[in-house]
DOTORSE-865036 format. One record per residue (C-alpha): residue in one letter; x, y, z. Coordinates in Angstrom, 2 decimals, padded with zeros to 5 digits, always signed. Layout:
N
<r rest="A" px="X" py="Y" pz="Z"/>
...
***
This chain:
392
<r rest="M" px="+193.16" py="+003.61" pz="-028.61"/>
<r rest="Q" px="+194.01" py="+001.86" pz="-032.11"/>
<r rest="Y" px="+194.47" py="+004.89" pz="-034.45"/>
<r rest="L" px="+196.52" py="+008.07" pz="-034.04"/>
<r rest="F" px="+195.82" py="+011.21" pz="-036.24"/>
<r rest="V" px="+198.64" py="+013.61" pz="-036.10"/>
<r rest="G" px="+198.63" py="+016.97" pz="-037.69"/>
<r rest="A" px="+201.83" py="+018.76" pz="-038.64"/>
<r rest="G" px="+201.73" py="+022.41" pz="-039.50"/>
<r rest="Q" px="+198.93" py="+024.53" pz="-040.61"/>
<r rest="A" px="+197.53" py="+022.45" pz="-043.36"/>
<r rest="G" px="+197.81" py="+019.26" pz="-041.51"/>
<r rest="T" px="+196.23" py="+020.39" pz="-038.22"/>
<r rest="Q" px="+193.29" py="+021.89" pz="-040.00"/>
<r rest="I" px="+192.50" py="+018.56" pz="-042.00"/>
<r rest="V" px="+192.67" py="+016.51" pz="-038.68"/>
<r rest="D" px="+190.57" py="+019.12" pz="-037.05"/>
<r rest="Q" px="+188.01" py="+018.61" pz="-039.95"/>
<r rest="I" px="+188.09" py="+014.83" pz="-039.37"/>
<r rest="F" px="+187.17" py="+015.14" pz="-035.76"/>
<r rest="A" px="+184.37" py="+017.38" pz="-036.43"/>
<r rest="H" px="+182.81" py="+014.41" pz="-038.39"/>
<r rest="D" px="+180.06" py="+012.55" pz="-036.70"/>
<r rest="N" px="+181.45" py="+009.30" pz="-038.08"/>
<r rest="I" px="+184.81" py="+009.41" pz="-036.51"/>
<r rest="D" px="+185.81" py="+006.23" pz="-034.76"/>
<r rest="L" px="+185.93" py="+006.71" pz="-030.85"/>
<r rest="R" px="+189.19" py="+004.74" pz="-030.71"/>
<r rest="A" px="+191.05" py="+007.64" pz="-032.58"/>
<r rest="E" px="+193.21" py="+010.23" pz="-030.71"/>
<r rest="A" px="+194.15" py="+013.47" pz="-032.42"/>
<r rest="I" px="+197.36" py="+015.45" pz="-031.80"/>
<r rest="A" px="+198.34" py="+018.93" pz="-033.33"/>
<r rest="F" px="+201.86" py="+020.10" pz="-033.88"/>
<r rest="N" px="+202.47" py="+023.51" pz="-035.03"/>
<r rest="S" px="+204.91" py="+026.38" pz="-034.57"/>
<r rest="T" px="+202.35" py="+029.31" pz="-034.52"/>
<r rest="I" px="+199.79" py="+029.79" pz="-031.74"/>
<r rest="Q" px="+197.38" py="+031.63" pz="-034.09"/>
<r rest="D" px="+196.96" py="+028.51" pz="-036.23"/>
<r rest="L" px="+196.35" py="+026.25" pz="-033.19"/>
<r rest="E" px="+193.80" py="+028.63" pz="-031.74"/>
<r rest="R" px="+191.74" py="+028.13" pz="-034.99"/>
<r rest="L" px="+191.22" py="+024.43" pz="-034.11"/>
<r rest="D" px="+187.79" py="+023.71" pz="-032.96"/>
<r rest="N" px="+187.77" py="+019.88" pz="-032.40"/>
<r rest="I" px="+191.42" py="+019.26" pz="-031.10"/>
<r rest="P" px="+191.51" py="+020.22" pz="-027.40"/>
<r rest="Q" px="+194.34" py="+022.38" pz="-026.17"/>
<r rest="E" px="+195.82" py="+019.53" pz="-024.13"/>
<r rest="R" px="+196.60" py="+017.92" pz="-027.38"/>
<r rest="W" px="+198.22" py="+020.98" pz="-028.90"/>
<r rest="Y" px="+202.06" py="+020.82" pz="-029.07"/>
<r rest="G" px="+204.05" py="+023.95" pz="-030.23"/>
<r rest="I" px="+207.38" py="+023.76" pz="-031.97"/>
<r rest="S" px="+209.66" py="+026.23" pz="-030.43"/>
<r rest="R" px="+212.97" py="+027.25" pz="-031.72"/>
<r rest="N" px="+214.35" py="+027.44" pz="-028.17"/>
<r rest="R" px="+212.42" py="+024.69" pz="-026.18"/>
<r rest="G" px="+211.39" py="+022.19" pz="-028.82"/>
<r rest="L" px="+208.07" py="+020.77" pz="-028.05"/>
<r rest="V" px="+205.82" py="+022.81" pz="-025.76"/>
<r rest="G" px="+202.55" py="+021.53" pz="-024.50"/>
<r rest="G" px="+199.39" py="+023.63" pz="-025.06"/>
<r rest="T" px="+198.46" py="+023.79" pz="-021.35"/>
<r rest="E" px="+202.13" py="+024.58" pz="-020.23"/>
<r rest="R" px="+202.71" py="+027.90" pz="-018.63"/>
<r rest="G" px="+204.43" py="+030.29" pz="-021.28"/>
<r rest="F" px="+203.10" py="+028.48" pz="-024.16"/>
<r rest="E" px="+201.82" py="+031.75" pz="-025.76"/>
<r rest="E" px="+205.26" py="+033.18" pz="-025.44"/>
<r rest="Q" px="+207.16" py="+030.22" pz="-026.62"/>
<r rest="V" px="+205.18" py="+029.33" pz="-029.64"/>
<r rest="T" px="+204.94" py="+032.55" pz="-031.76"/>
<r rest="G" px="+207.20" py="+032.80" pz="-034.79"/>
<r rest="G" px="+206.65" py="+029.74" pz="-036.94"/>
<r rest="F" px="+209.38" py="+028.78" pz="-039.63"/>
<r rest="G" px="+208.18" py="+030.72" pz="-042.57"/>
<r rest="Q" px="+209.06" py="+028.90" pz="-045.76"/>
<r rest="T" px="+212.17" py="+027.19" pz="-044.33"/>
<r rest="P" px="+211.53" py="+023.48" pz="-043.47"/>
<r rest="T" px="+215.13" py="+022.86" pz="-042.76"/>
<r rest="A" px="+214.88" py="+025.01" pz="-039.61"/>
<r rest="S" px="+211.98" py="+023.00" pz="-038.32"/>
<r rest="D" px="+213.87" py="+019.98" pz="-039.29"/>
<r rest="E" px="+216.89" py="+021.12" pz="-037.11"/>
<r rest="V" px="+214.72" py="+021.91" pz="-034.12"/>
<r rest="M" px="+213.35" py="+018.37" pz="-034.35"/>
<r rest="K" px="+216.90" py="+017.05" pz="-034.46"/>
<r rest="R" px="+218.09" py="+018.73" pz="-031.40"/>
<r rest="N" px="+215.06" py="+017.61" pz="-029.55"/>
<r rest="E" px="+214.93" py="+013.97" pz="-030.55"/>
<r rest="G" px="+212.84" py="+011.89" pz="-028.30"/>
<r rest="E" px="+210.37" py="+014.55" pz="-027.25"/>
<r rest="V" px="+207.63" py="+013.07" pz="-029.33"/>
<r rest="G" px="+208.06" py="+009.88" pz="-027.15"/>
<r rest="R" px="+207.40" py="+012.15" pz="-024.09"/>
<r rest="V" px="+204.33" py="+013.60" pz="-025.88"/>
<r rest="L" px="+203.00" py="+010.10" pz="-026.46"/>
<r rest="D" px="+203.61" py="+009.15" pz="-022.77"/>
<r rest="E" px="+201.42" py="+012.03" pz="-021.88"/>
<r rest="V" px="+198.86" py="+011.04" pz="-024.19"/>
<r rest="Y" px="+198.61" py="+007.47" pz="-023.08"/>
<r rest="A" px="+199.04" py="+008.13" pz="-019.37"/>
<r rest="E" px="+196.04" py="+010.56" pz="-019.48"/>
<r rest="L" px="+194.08" py="+007.83" pz="-021.62"/>
<r rest="E" px="+195.11" py="+005.13" pz="-019.33"/>
<r rest="A" px="+195.92" py="+003.07" pz="-022.52"/>
<r rest="D" px="+198.25" py="+000.49" pz="-023.61"/>
<r rest="P" px="+200.70" py="+001.68" pz="-026.37"/>
<r rest="S" px="+200.53" py="-001.76" pz="-027.74"/>
<r rest="T" px="+196.96" py="-000.83" pz="-028.93"/>
<r rest="L" px="+198.56" py="+001.65" pz="-031.43"/>
<r rest="Q" px="+198.33" py="-000.03" pz="-034.63"/>
<r rest="Y" px="+197.82" py="+002.70" pz="-037.26"/>
<r rest="A" px="+199.11" py="+006.33" pz="-037.23"/>
<r rest="F" px="+198.03" py="+008.75" pz="-039.92"/>
<r rest="I" px="+200.06" py="+011.84" pz="-040.40"/>
<r rest="F" px="+198.75" py="+014.96" pz="-042.09"/>
<r rest="L" px="+200.91" py="+017.80" pz="-043.38"/>
<r rest="G" px="+201.28" py="+020.57" pz="-046.02"/>
<r rest="F" px="+204.47" py="+020.14" pz="-048.14"/>
<r rest="G" px="+204.78" py="+023.64" pz="-049.26"/>
<r rest="G" px="+205.53" py="+025.49" pz="-046.14"/>
<r rest="G" px="+208.07" py="+025.46" pz="-043.31"/>
<r rest="T" px="+206.57" py="+023.43" pz="-040.49"/>
<r rest="G" px="+204.90" py="+020.27" pz="-041.70"/>
<r rest="C" px="+207.29" py="+018.94" pz="-044.09"/>
<r rest="G" px="+210.27" py="+019.74" pz="-041.83"/>
<r rest="I" px="+208.75" py="+017.83" pz="-038.67"/>
<r rest="A" px="+206.70" py="+015.05" pz="-040.36"/>
<r rest="P" px="+209.59" py="+012.57" pz="-041.02"/>
<r rest="H" px="+210.71" py="+012.89" pz="-037.22"/>
<r rest="L" px="+207.19" py="+012.43" pz="-036.12"/>
<r rest="A" px="+206.66" py="+009.32" pz="-038.32"/>
<r rest="R" px="+210.09" py="+007.98" pz="-037.00"/>
<r rest="E" px="+209.53" py="+008.50" pz="-033.31"/>
<r rest="I" px="+205.86" py="+007.19" pz="-033.41"/>
<r rest="R" px="+207.05" py="+004.06" pz="-035.07"/>
<r rest="S" px="+209.91" py="+003.58" pz="-032.49"/>
<r rest="Y" px="+207.40" py="+004.26" pz="-029.60"/>
<r rest="S" px="+204.95" py="+001.52" pz="-030.42"/>
<r rest="P" px="+206.07" py="-001.77" pz="-028.86"/>
<r rest="S" px="+204.09" py="-003.50" pz="-031.72"/>
<r rest="E" px="+204.55" py="-003.50" pz="-035.54"/>
<r rest="M" px="+202.52" py="-000.73" pz="-036.93"/>
<r rest="D" px="+201.75" py="+001.17" pz="-040.21"/>
<r rest="I" px="+202.04" py="+004.89" pz="-040.80"/>
<r rest="I" px="+200.14" py="+006.57" pz="-043.56"/>
<r rest="A" px="+200.96" py="+010.30" pz="-044.35"/>
<r rest="V" px="+198.51" py="+012.62" pz="-046.22"/>
<r rest="G" px="+200.38" py="+015.38" pz="-047.60"/>
<r rest="V" px="+199.10" py="+018.74" pz="-049.34"/>
<r rest="L" px="+200.88" py="+019.87" pz="-052.48"/>
<r rest="P" px="+201.24" py="+023.31" pz="-053.40"/>
<r rest="N" px="+199.31" py="+025.30" pz="-056.23"/>
<r rest="T" px="+201.86" py="+025.88" pz="-058.93"/>
<r rest="Q" px="+199.40" py="+027.37" pz="-061.73"/>
<r rest="L" px="+201.63" py="+030.57" pz="-061.85"/>
<r rest="V" px="+204.72" py="+028.61" pz="-062.78"/>
<r rest="D" px="+204.93" py="+026.46" pz="-065.89"/>
<r rest="A" px="+207.89" py="+024.84" pz="-067.79"/>
<r rest="T" px="+209.18" py="+028.09" pz="-068.99"/>
<r rest="G" px="+208.56" py="+030.72" pz="-066.35"/>
<r rest="W" px="+205.85" py="+032.57" pz="-064.62"/>
<r rest="D" px="+203.59" py="+035.45" pz="-065.17"/>
<r rest="D" px="+204.24" py="+039.19" pz="-064.27"/>
<r rest="D" px="+203.69" py="+038.50" pz="-060.52"/>
<r rest="D" px="+207.33" py="+037.57" pz="-059.92"/>
<r rest="D" px="+206.83" py="+037.55" pz="-055.97"/>
<r rest="A" px="+203.99" py="+035.07" pz="-056.41"/>
<r rest="G" px="+205.85" py="+032.89" pz="-058.88"/>
<r rest="G" px="+208.96" py="+033.04" pz="-056.74"/>
<r rest="G" px="+206.95" py="+031.95" pz="-053.79"/>
<r rest="Q" px="+205.61" py="+028.93" pz="-055.78"/>
<r rest="I" px="+209.11" py="+027.84" pz="-056.49"/>
<r rest="T" px="+210.07" py="+028.00" pz="-052.94"/>
<r rest="Q" px="+206.95" py="+025.97" pz="-051.97"/>
<r rest="C" px="+207.99" py="+023.34" pz="-054.73"/>
<r rest="Q" px="+211.55" py="+023.08" pz="-053.26"/>
<r rest="N" px="+210.11" py="+022.52" pz="-049.82"/>
<r rest="T" px="+207.73" py="+019.86" pz="-051.25"/>
<r rest="V" px="+210.83" py="+017.92" pz="-052.63"/>
<r rest="F" px="+212.64" py="+018.31" pz="-049.41"/>
<r rest="G" px="+209.49" py="+016.94" pz="-047.61"/>
<r rest="L" px="+208.94" py="+013.86" pz="-049.94"/>
<r rest="D" px="+212.54" py="+013.07" pz="-050.16"/>
<r rest="N" px="+212.62" py="+012.94" pz="-046.24"/>
<r rest="L" px="+209.27" py="+011.45" pz="-045.48"/>
<r rest="E" px="+209.02" py="+008.61" pz="-048.09"/>
<r rest="T" px="+211.58" py="+006.37" pz="-046.31"/>
<r rest="E" px="+209.63" py="+006.75" pz="-043.03"/>
<r rest="V" px="+206.16" py="+005.92" pz="-043.98"/>
<r rest="E" px="+204.30" py="+003.15" pz="-045.70"/>
<r rest="S" px="+202.35" py="+005.36" pz="-048.20"/>
<r rest="I" px="+201.96" py="+009.06" pz="-048.98"/>
<r rest="V" px="+198.52" py="+009.92" pz="-049.99"/>
<r rest="L" px="+198.63" py="+013.17" pz="-051.99"/>
<r rest="V" px="+195.98" py="+016.01" pz="-051.71"/>
<r rest="D" px="+196.57" py="+018.72" pz="-054.35"/>
<r rest="N" px="+195.60" py="+022.32" pz="-053.70"/>
<r rest="Q" px="+195.66" py="+022.84" pz="-057.59"/>
<r rest="R" px="+192.45" py="+020.71" pz="-057.55"/>
<r rest="L" px="+190.80" py="+023.73" pz="-055.94"/>
<r rest="A" px="+190.74" py="+025.39" pz="-059.51"/>
<r rest="L" px="+188.85" py="+022.31" pz="-060.87"/>
<r rest="D" px="+185.91" py="+022.75" pz="-058.43"/>
<r rest="V" px="+186.46" py="+019.68" pz="-056.48"/>
<r rest="A" px="+185.41" py="+021.67" pz="-053.40"/>
<r rest="Q" px="+182.05" py="+023.53" pz="-053.76"/>
<r rest="G" px="+182.80" py="+027.29" pz="-053.85"/>
<r rest="N" px="+186.59" py="+026.78" pz="-054.21"/>
<r rest="E" px="+187.19" py="+027.24" pz="-050.47"/>
<r rest="F" px="+189.98" py="+025.46" pz="-048.52"/>
<r rest="S" px="+187.30" py="+024.52" pz="-045.88"/>
<r rest="D" px="+185.23" py="+022.77" pz="-048.26"/>
<r rest="Y" px="+188.14" py="+020.93" pz="-049.80"/>
<r rest="N" px="+189.39" py="+019.99" pz="-046.34"/>
<r rest="R" px="+185.86" py="+018.70" pz="-045.62"/>
<r rest="Y" px="+186.00" py="+016.56" pz="-048.87"/>
<r rest="V" px="+189.54" py="+015.08" pz="-048.01"/>
<r rest="A" px="+188.30" py="+014.36" pz="-044.44"/>
<r rest="D" px="+185.11" py="+012.73" pz="-045.73"/>
<r rest="A" px="+187.17" py="+010.64" pz="-048.33"/>
<r rest="F" px="+189.74" py="+009.60" pz="-045.74"/>
<r rest="L" px="+187.34" py="+008.56" pz="-043.13"/>
<r rest="D" px="+185.16" py="+006.63" pz="-045.65"/>
<r rest="I" px="+188.00" py="+004.42" pz="-046.94"/>
<r rest="V" px="+189.85" py="+004.15" pz="-043.73"/>
<r rest="L" px="+187.11" py="+003.67" pz="-041.23"/>
<r rest="G" px="+184.96" py="+002.11" pz="-043.80"/>
<r rest="A" px="+187.50" py="-000.63" pz="-044.11"/>
<r rest="E" px="+187.28" py="-001.24" pz="-040.30"/>
<r rest="R" px="+183.63" py="-000.75" pz="-039.67"/>
<r rest="E" px="+181.60" py="-003.69" pz="-038.44"/>
<r rest="R" px="+180.11" py="-005.26" pz="-041.47"/>
<r rest="T" px="+176.90" py="-006.49" pz="-040.00"/>
<r rest="G" px="+173.51" py="-004.99" pz="-040.91"/>
<r rest="G" px="+171.19" py="-008.14" pz="-040.59"/>
<r rest="D" px="+171.38" py="-011.35" pz="-042.70"/>
<r rest="L" px="+172.19" py="-009.95" pz="-046.09"/>
<r rest="D" px="+171.49" py="-012.41" pz="-048.93"/>
<r rest="V" px="+174.59" py="-011.20" pz="-050.91"/>
<r rest="Q" px="+178.10" py="-012.60" pz="-051.69"/>
<r rest="M" px="+180.51" py="-010.07" pz="-050.53"/>
<r rest="Q" px="+184.21" py="-009.80" pz="-049.65"/>
<r rest="D" px="+185.82" py="-007.64" pz="-047.06"/>
<r rest="V" px="+188.70" py="-005.19" pz="-047.41"/>
<r rest="D" px="+190.21" py="-004.39" pz="-043.91"/>
<r rest="L" px="+192.58" py="-001.81" pz="-043.04"/>
<r rest="Q" px="+195.59" py="-004.03" pz="-043.64"/>
<r rest="D" px="+194.42" py="-004.59" pz="-046.89"/>
<r rest="L" px="+194.18" py="-001.06" pz="-047.65"/>
<r rest="V" px="+197.72" py="-000.37" pz="-046.45"/>
<r rest="R" px="+199.04" py="-003.31" pz="-048.69"/>
<r rest="F" px="+197.36" py="-001.90" pz="-051.85"/>
<r rest="I" px="+198.75" py="+001.65" pz="-051.51"/>
<r rest="D" px="+202.23" py="+000.99" pz="-049.66"/>
<r rest="G" px="+205.53" py="+001.06" pz="-051.16"/>
<r rest="D" px="+208.30" py="-001.55" pz="-051.84"/>
<r rest="G" px="+209.62" py="-001.79" pz="-048.44"/>
<r rest="F" px="+212.33" py="+000.75" pz="-048.97"/>
<r rest="R" px="+210.28" py="+003.98" pz="-049.67"/>
<r rest="A" px="+206.64" py="+004.78" pz="-049.71"/>
<r rest="G" px="+203.95" py="+004.15" pz="-052.25"/>
<r rest="Y" px="+202.15" py="+007.28" pz="-053.59"/>
<r rest="A" px="+198.41" py="+007.36" pz="-053.44"/>
<r rest="T" px="+195.39" py="+009.61" pz="-054.42"/>
<r rest="L" px="+191.86" py="+009.49" pz="-053.13"/>
<r rest="G" px="+188.53" py="+010.11" pz="-054.53"/>
<r rest="R" px="+184.88" py="+009.79" pz="-053.43"/>
<r rest="G" px="+181.59" py="+009.38" pz="-055.10"/>
<r rest="V" px="+178.35" py="+009.86" pz="-053.20"/>
<r rest="R" px="+174.69" py="+010.07" pz="-053.59"/>
<r rest="Q" px="+171.75" py="+010.24" pz="-051.26"/>
<r rest="T" px="+169.75" py="+006.94" pz="-051.05"/>
<r rest="E" px="+166.49" py="+008.47" pz="-050.01"/>
<r rest="S" px="+164.63" py="+011.69" pz="-050.96"/>
<r rest="L" px="+163.23" py="+014.20" pz="-048.36"/>
<r rest="L" px="+160.11" py="+012.04" pz="-048.37"/>
<r rest="G" px="+162.06" py="+009.07" pz="-047.51"/>
<r rest="Y" px="+163.56" py="+010.72" pz="-044.47"/>
<r rest="L" px="+160.08" py="+011.56" pz="-043.21"/>
<r rest="T" px="+158.34" py="+008.34" pz="-044.11"/>
<r rest="P" px="+159.39" py="+004.99" pz="-043.10"/>
<r rest="G" px="+159.57" py="+002.04" pz="-045.46"/>
<r rest="K" px="+160.31" py="+002.19" pz="-049.19"/>
<r rest="I" px="+158.87" py="+005.42" pz="-050.01"/>
<r rest="G" px="+161.43" py="+007.86" pz="-051.28"/>
<r rest="R" px="+164.18" py="+005.47" pz="-052.02"/>
<r rest="R" px="+166.38" py="+006.35" pz="-054.77"/>
<r rest="P" px="+167.97" py="+004.07" pz="-057.44"/>
<r rest="I" px="+171.83" py="+003.74" pz="-057.01"/>
<r rest="R" px="+174.20" py="+003.17" pz="-059.92"/>
<r rest="E" px="+177.62" py="+001.99" pz="-058.91"/>
<r rest="T" px="+179.14" py="+003.21" pz="-062.27"/>
<r rest="E" px="+178.12" py="+006.76" pz="-061.55"/>
<r rest="L" px="+179.70" py="+006.42" pz="-057.81"/>
<r rest="I" px="+182.95" py="+005.22" pz="-059.20"/>
<r rest="A" px="+183.07" py="+007.72" pz="-062.09"/>
<r rest="D" px="+182.58" py="+010.42" pz="-059.63"/>
<r rest="A" px="+185.30" py="+009.07" pz="-057.46"/>
<r rest="I" px="+187.72" py="+008.84" pz="-060.24"/>
<r rest="D" px="+186.77" py="+012.46" pz="-061.47"/>
<r rest="R" px="+187.20" py="+013.94" pz="-058.06"/>
<r rest="Q" px="+190.68" py="+012.46" pz="-057.25"/>
<r rest="T" px="+192.84" py="+014.52" pz="-055.07"/>
<r rest="L" px="+195.57" py="+014.83" pz="-057.57"/>
<r rest="D" px="+195.85" py="+017.15" pz="-060.48"/>
<r rest="G" px="+196.57" py="+015.40" pz="-063.78"/>
<r rest="F" px="+195.45" py="+012.15" pz="-062.45"/>
<r rest="T" px="+195.67" py="+009.09" pz="-064.78"/>
<r rest="P" px="+194.16" py="+006.05" pz="-063.28"/>
<r rest="T" px="+195.56" py="+003.79" pz="-065.98"/>
<r rest="D" px="+199.12" py="+004.62" pz="-064.88"/>
<r rest="A" px="+198.39" py="+003.15" pz="-061.33"/>
<r rest="E" px="+200.12" py="+000.13" pz="-059.98"/>
<r rest="S" px="+197.18" py="-001.07" pz="-057.79"/>
<r rest="A" px="+193.82" py="+000.31" pz="-056.74"/>
<r rest="V" px="+191.36" py="-000.43" pz="-053.84"/>
<r rest="A" px="+187.75" py="+000.94" pz="-053.15"/>
<r rest="V" px="+185.25" py="+000.69" pz="-050.36"/>
<r rest="A" px="+181.56" py="+000.80" pz="-051.13"/>
<r rest="Q" px="+179.24" py="+002.06" pz="-048.35"/>
<r rest="A" px="+175.53" py="+001.98" pz="-048.30"/>
<r rest="P" px="+172.50" py="+001.25" pz="-046.04"/>
<r rest="A" px="+171.56" py="-002.46" pz="-045.31"/>
<r rest="W" px="+168.66" py="-002.31" pz="-047.55"/>
<r rest="C" px="+170.76" py="-001.36" pz="-050.53"/>
<r rest="W" px="+172.94" py="-004.45" pz="-050.10"/>
<r rest="D" px="+169.99" py="-006.59" pz="-049.00"/>
<r rest="E" px="+167.85" py="-005.68" pz="-052.10"/>
<r rest="K" px="+170.95" py="-005.90" pz="-054.56"/>
<r rest="E" px="+170.58" py="-002.11" pz="-055.02"/>
<r rest="I" px="+174.32" py="-001.89" pz="-055.14"/>
<r rest="S" px="+176.78" py="-004.47" pz="-056.28"/>
<r rest="L" px="+180.24" py="-004.81" pz="-055.11"/>
<r rest="G" px="+181.02" py="-006.73" pz="-058.17"/>
<r rest="A" px="+180.31" py="-003.85" pz="-060.37"/>
<r rest="V" px="+182.69" py="-001.64" pz="-058.36"/>
<r rest="Y" px="+185.45" py="-004.33" pz="-058.51"/>
<r rest="D" px="+184.84" py="-004.52" pz="-062.32"/>
<r rest="E" px="+185.18" py="-000.79" pz="-062.73"/>
<r rest="L" px="+188.48" py="-000.80" pz="-060.87"/>
<r rest="L" px="+189.88" py="-003.59" pz="-063.04"/>
<r rest="Y" px="+189.09" py="-001.60" pz="-066.09"/>
<r rest="Y" px="+191.77" py="+000.90" pz="-065.08"/>
<r rest="C" px="+194.26" py="-001.31" pz="-062.98"/>
<r rest="S" px="+194.86" py="-005.05" pz="-063.08"/>
<r rest="D" px="+195.79" py="-005.23" pz="-059.33"/>
<r rest="A" px="+192.57" py="-004.16" pz="-057.64"/>
<r rest="N" px="+190.38" py="-004.97" pz="-054.76"/>
<r rest="A" px="+186.97" py="-003.83" pz="-053.30"/>
<r rest="G" px="+185.30" py="-004.01" pz="-050.06"/>
<r rest="W" px="+181.93" py="-003.17" pz="-048.64"/>
<r rest="A" px="+180.50" py="-001.53" pz="-045.58"/>
<r rest="V" px="+177.08" py="-001.02" pz="-044.07"/>
<r rest="T" px="+176.27" py="+002.55" pz="-042.99"/>
<r rest="K" px="+173.35" py="+003.98" pz="-041.02"/>
<r rest="R" px="+173.69" py="+007.17" pz="-042.98"/>
<r rest="N" px="+171.23" py="+007.46" pz="-045.87"/>
<r rest="L" px="+174.11" py="+007.90" pz="-048.29"/>
<r rest="A" px="+175.70" py="+005.40" pz="-050.77"/>
<r rest="S" px="+179.37" py="+006.10" pz="-051.46"/>
<r rest="V" px="+182.34" py="+004.56" pz="-053.43"/>
<r rest="T" px="+185.78" py="+005.84" pz="-052.15"/>
<r rest="T" px="+188.88" py="+004.78" pz="-054.17"/>
<r rest="A" px="+192.65" py="+004.82" pz="-053.63"/>
<r rest="F" px="+195.06" py="+004.33" pz="-056.45"/>
<r rest="R" px="+198.90" py="+003.69" pz="-055.84"/>
<r rest="F" px="+201.57" py="+004.93" pz="-058.14"/>
<r rest="E" px="+205.39" py="+004.91" pz="-058.13"/>
<r rest="R" px="+206.78" py="+008.27" pz="-057.47"/>
<r rest="E" px="+208.45" py="+008.35" pz="-061.01"/>
<r rest="N" px="+204.99" py="+007.71" pz="-062.83"/>
<r rest="L" px="+203.54" py="+010.92" pz="-061.28"/>
<r rest="D" px="+203.60" py="+013.89" pz="-063.67"/>
<r rest="R" px="+202.63" py="+016.26" pz="-061.10"/>
<r rest="I" px="+205.55" py="+015.37" pz="-058.91"/>
<r rest="A" px="+207.86" py="+015.60" pz="-061.73"/>
<r rest="K" px="+206.50" py="+019.12" pz="-062.64"/>
<r rest="I" px="+207.11" py="+020.07" pz="-058.93"/>
<r rest="E" px="+210.68" py="+018.72" pz="-059.25"/>
<r rest="R" px="+211.47" py="+020.69" pz="-062.42"/>
<r rest="I" px="+210.16" py="+023.81" pz="-060.73"/>
<r rest="A" px="+212.06" py="+023.31" pz="-057.64"/>
<r rest="E" px="+215.31" py="+023.20" pz="-059.83"/>
<r rest="R" px="+214.54" py="+026.63" pz="-061.34"/>
<r rest="E" px="+217.52" py="+029.01" pz="-061.59"/>
<r rest="G" px="+217.11" py="+032.26" pz="-059.81"/>
<r rest="S" px="+214.48" py="+030.95" pz="-057.31"/>
<r rest="T" px="+214.27" py="+032.37" pz="-053.75"/>
***
């Protein structure tokens, strides 16, 4: 097992569950779900119950197959991440026990754990309270050097602006609480991980997800994340391709989105995708039905569909992209990695791009842009809201 995908809280476990619904998931990956409410865990379709761990106020971490699990994991932490943070402090070392169980069942060597990805929601009471503890204990558990990337969901703050909120005071007050939780989570997590990839619920209002439904947005995030992470690691052989290309491996990806060694870098994802064949091409072998691919359109879509509201690519410190396409697209120079790289350089002087061959009839460009926290207006707005007088 080389990758560990960890869901923390409702939002985090739902995204990991969507990732493991994907046909393209790498078999070397393992999923673990941590949550404080059994109802949320029971909604998971692709993470087995033996990989569920409940956060109990009285017993700490409770395995999903343990007797009494249903009675111990019921209450949740509401909107109070300090409470789940305290539970994890009282039960320090329990995450190591969980990993012992996972590795023993898999008969795997812990030294194979090179990368861990922790998914969480910043607005609630569970994910942002437990995620820093998960990251710290996972890092200390691995006998080898490893990288940890967090993927965190920011709350929607549309009801609250710089001067107040609308007539729905309860909803506005709830968003202020979510912003306070977000600041708490960011402050505690950014010293424990290499990078924090931001996923913004406010993007739902901008039609990033078809139909504006959370399930569709989770699917978009899962697709983008898998494309850039597993695309960076995928075997890049599709025959003797008569093109000059460069690779971006997973370590390169981490390097382009990590921080300064003292705290995490902040990143955002975006994905542009096109079908490479029409329906006729699916049914008929050969070149019939093949569609022209324009890299500029793919990367334009990737930039337009970034997972952060108010995204400004020219403010980024660095950027990286992974382009994926069937072998014939590369062989016939239907898609050019150089064009993708040049587009990135237009926005950011520190950029890199890599390629991967896929068996799917899709061409995609997935981008990640890294920022310093101080240069993100979205975070600054959340911090201002969190400081609002009279908040709950």
